[in-house]
VMD Tcl script that draws the C-alpha trace (Angstrom):
set ca {
  {-76.48 40.86 -19.39}
  {-73.05 40.54 -18.44}
  {-71.20 38.07 -15.60}
  {-69.79 39.66 -12.06}
  {-66.97 38.42 -10.89}
  {-66.17 40.81 -7.63}
  {-66.53 44.72 -8.96}
  {-65.70 43.91 -12.92}
  {-68.65 42.89 -15.26}
  {-67.34 40.30 -18.16}
  {-69.46 40.59 -21.23}
  {-69.35 36.39 -21.69}
  {-69.75 33.64 -19.37}
  {-66.17 32.05 -20.25}
  {-64.27 35.31 -19.42}
  {-65.69 35.59 -16.13}
  {-65.16 31.62 -15.40}
  {-61.23 32.03 -16.86}
  {-60.91 35.37 -14.62}
  {-61.95 32.79 -11.53}
  {-60.21 30.13 -12.60}
  {-56.95 31.13 -13.59}
  {-56.60 32.74 -9.84}
  {-57.46 29.50 -8.08}
  {-54.17 28.77 -6.21}
  {-52.86 25.25 -6.56}
  {-53.01 22.59 -3.36}
  {-50.73 20.10 -2.45}
  {-51.97 17.15 -0.28}
  {-50.26 15.06 2.20}
  {-49.06 12.23 -0.41}
  {-47.34 15.36 -2.10}
  {-49.31 15.36 -5.22}
  {-50.06 18.74 -6.43}
  {-53.77 19.32 -7.39}
  {-54.83 22.77 -9.78}
  {-57.61 23.42 -12.18}
  {-56.70 22.41 -15.92}
  {-58.14 23.99 -18.82}
  {-58.51 21.63 -21.28}
  {-60.23 23.81 -24.55}
  {-63.59 23.93 -23.88}
  {-63.65 23.44 -20.10}
  {-62.18 23.53 -16.59}
  {-61.37 20.54 -14.73}
  {-60.45 19.70 -11.42}
  {-58.59 16.25 -10.68}
  {-59.22 14.86 -7.06}
  {-58.17 11.31 -5.66}
  {-58.20 10.18 -8.99}
  {-61.56 11.47 -10.13}
  {-61.73 14.51 -12.51}
  {-64.68 16.86 -12.23}
  {-65.71 19.46 -14.08}
  {-65.74 22.73 -12.43}
  {-68.61 25.01 -13.67}
  {-69.02 28.29 -11.09}
  {-71.90 30.10 -11.15}
  {-72.17 33.98 -11.47}
  {-74.43 36.97 -10.52}
  {-75.62 38.74 -13.98}
  {-74.59 42.55 -14.10}
  {-75.14 45.16 -16.55}
  {-71.75 46.15 -18.36}
  {-72.86 49.70 -18.53}
  {-73.70 50.01 -15.00}
  {-70.75 52.13 -13.97}
  {-70.62 54.02 -17.29}
  {-74.58 55.13 -16.49}
  {-73.50 56.00 -12.65}
  {-70.49 57.89 -14.15}
  {-72.30 59.61 -16.53}
  {-75.20 60.77 -13.74}
  {-72.51 62.26 -11.23}
  {-70.85 64.08 -14.07}
  {-74.10 65.85 -15.41}
  {-74.65 66.60 -11.51}
  {-71.25 67.92 -11.21}
  {-71.61 70.07 -14.22}
  {-74.58 71.29 -13.18}
  {-73.27 72.63 -9.52}
  {-70.64 74.30 -11.72}
  {-72.60 76.21 -14.01}
  {-74.60 77.02 -11.03}
  {-71.98 78.50 -9.24}
  {-70.19 79.72 -12.39}
  {-73.58 81.91 -12.76}
  {-73.72 83.26 -9.12}
  {-69.97 84.13 -9.30}
  {-70.57 85.79 -12.57}
  {-74.04 87.67 -10.84}
  {-72.27 88.69 -7.84}
  {-69.10 90.25 -9.99}
  {-71.41 92.45 -12.36}
  {-73.29 93.70 -9.23}
  {-69.65 94.76 -7.66}
  {-68.78 96.57 -10.95}
  {-72.12 98.12 -11.09}
  {-72.00 98.96 -7.31}
  {-68.53 100.73 -8.42}
  {-69.62 102.41 -11.29}
  {-72.70 103.80 -9.17}
  {-70.09 104.95 -6.61}
  {-68.06 107.34 -9.43}
}
mol new
graphics top color blue
foreach p $ca { graphics top sphere $p radius 0.5 }
foreach p [lrange $ca 0 end-1] q [lrange $ca 1 end] { graphics top cylinder $p $q radius 0.2 }
display resetview
């Protein structure tokens, strides 16, 4: 199972956390101090008011192949529809040719 962030399914939790934390916008408090998340090699931390907090977001689980499977199902359905249309056109074309031969 993967970890979903938006519409993207990441294979590992670390990839999902990195994706989210790198998009966090830094803030400046009223004293002019810059607050932003920092990666210390293993975990993400956030310093605020002299305290350091470990950031541990949670994500819903997802199947990394979900969109691939959905695409395959749609593709097979469309291929089937194209084959049916092609067969109908071939039959109609064959009937027209036979009709023209009968008229000659």
